[in-house]
C-alpha positions as CSV (number, residue, x, y, z in Angstrom):
1,X,6.0,6.6,21.5
2,X,3.4,6.5,19.7
3,X,4.5,3.8,17.3
4,X,5.6,1.5,20.2
5,X,2.1,1.7,21.8
6,X,0.8,1.0,18.3
7,X,3.2,-2.0,18.0
8,X,2.5,-3.1,21.4
9,X,-1.6,-2.8,20.8
10,X,-1.0,-4.6,17.6
11,X,0.6,-7.5,18.8
12,X,-1.8,-8.0,21.4
13,X,-4.2,-8.5,18.8
14,X,-6.3,-5.2,18.9
15,X,-7.3,-3.0,15.9
16,X,-6.0,0.5,16.0
17,X,-6.7,3.6,14.1
18,X,-3.4,5.9,13.2
19,X,-5.2,8.7,13.0
20,X,-2.0,11.4,11.8
21,X,-1.6,13.6,9.1
22,X,1.9,11.5,7.4
23,X,2.5,14.4,4.8
24,X,5.4,12.5,3.4
25,X,5.5,9.1,2.0
26,X,8.9,7.6,4.3
27,X,5.9,8.4,7.5
28,X,3.5,6.6,5.6
29,X,5.7,3.5,4.6
30,X,6.7,3.4,8.0
31,X,3.3,2.8,9.6
32,X,2.9,0.2,6.9
33,X,6.2,-1.2,8.0
34,X,5.0,-1.5,11.7
35,X,1.6,-2.9,10.4
36,X,3.7,-5.5,8.5
37,X,6.1,-6.3,11.6
38,X,3.2,-6.9,13.8
39,X,1.2,-9.2,10.9
40,X,-1.7,-6.4,11.0
41,X,-3.8,-5.1,8.0
42,X,-2.8,-1.8,6.8
43,X,-5.2,0.7,5.1
44,X,-4.6,4.2,4.1
45,X,-7.9,6.5,4.1
46,X,-7.0,9.8,2.7
47,X,-9.8,12.3,3.9
48,X,-9.9,15.5,1.6
49,X,-12.6,18.3,1.3
50,X,-13.0,21.5,-0.8
51,X,-10.5,24.3,0.0
52,X,-13.6,26.7,0.7
53,X,-15.2,23.9,3.1
54,X,-11.8,23.4,4.7
55,X,-11.1,27.2,5.1
56,X,-14.7,27.5,6.8
57,X,-14.0,24.6,9.0
58,X,-10.9,26.3,10.6
59,X,-12.3,29.5,10.7
60,X,-15.2,28.4,12.5
61,X,-12.9,26.5,15.2
62,X,-11.5,29.8,17.1
63,X,-13.6,31.0,19.4
64,X,-15.5,28.0,19.8
65,X,-15.7,27.6,23.7
66,X,-18.6,25.0,24.4
67,X,-16.4,22.3,24.9
68,X,-16.2,20.8,21.3
69,X,-13.0,18.8,20.9
70,X,-12.2,19.9,17.7
71,X,-11.9,23.5,18.4
72,X,-9.0,22.5,20.7
73,X,-6.3,22.7,17.9
74,X,-5.1,26.2,17.1
75,X,-4.3,25.2,13.7
76,X,-5.6,27.9,11.2
77,X,-5.7,28.5,7.7
78,X,-1.8,29.5,7.5
79,X,-1.0,26.4,9.1
80,X,-3.0,24.5,6.5
81,X,-1.2,26.4,3.6
82,X,2.1,25.7,4.9
83,X,1.2,21.9,5.3
84,X,-0.4,21.7,1.9
85,X,2.6,22.5,0.3
86,X,4.6,20.1,2.4
87,X,2.0,16.9,1.4
88,X,3.5,14.6,-0.9
89,X,1.7,12.4,-3.5
90,X,0.5,8.9,-1.8
91,X,2.2,5.8,-3.5
92,X,1.0,3.3,-1.7
93,X,-2.7,1.8,-2.0
94,X,-5.3,4.0,-0.5
95,X,-8.6,4.6,-0.6
96,X,-10.1,8.6,-0.8
97,X,-12.8,10.2,1.0
98,X,-14.2,13.3,0.4
99,X,-15.7,15.0,3.5
100,X,-17.0,18.6,1.6
101,X,-20.7,17.3,2.0
102,X,-22.3,15.4,4.6
103,X,-20.3,13.9,7.2
104,X,-22.6,11.0,8.0
105,X,-22.1,9.6,4.6
106,X,-18.2,10.2,4.8
107,X,-18.2,8.2,8.2
108,X,-20.1,5.3,6.8
109,X,-17.9,5.5,3.7
110,X,-14.8,5.1,6.1
111,X,-16.5,2.1,8.1
112,X,-17.5,0.1,4.9
113,X,-14.0,1.0,4.0
114,X,-12.2,-0.3,7.2
115,X,-14.7,-3.1,7.5
116,X,-13.9,-4.2,3.5
117,X,-10.3,-3.9,4.2
118,X,-10.2,-6.1,7.3
119,X,-12.7,-8.4,5.6
120,X,-10.4,-8.5,2.7
121,X,-12.9,-6.6,0.7
122,X,-12.7,-3.4,-0.9
123,X,-15.5,-0.9,-0.6
124,X,-17.3,0.3,-3.6
125,X,-18.6,3.6,-2.1
126,X,-15.1,5.3,-2.1
127,X,-12.4,5.8,-4.7
128,X,-9.7,3.5,-4.8
129,X,-6.2,4.7,-5.7
């Protein structure tokens, strides 16, 4: 369903961000093939953080009842550990953005990265692999 909706929107000329975990290389290649079939530009942005930061963020989600959308997930540290073990290295060209520190800077980096890729230019603020 998600890929069908993405394909529809891309073929209509819309831009799209496919926010997904995509732990396996075949999932990333499938997303790439979908973009290619729609003549859309494609960019992978891997968002990382130090494990201590991830653990703190995950523990901060539980019990948060102030309406924060980020707290809606029931993923916890044990889920993270399982997913981390299943993650395959990213073989396709991609950008890596570390969100361990200031989120504002990371958001700026993502914006520069995506804008740069859409314009055919690489952003110097992020590591490219």
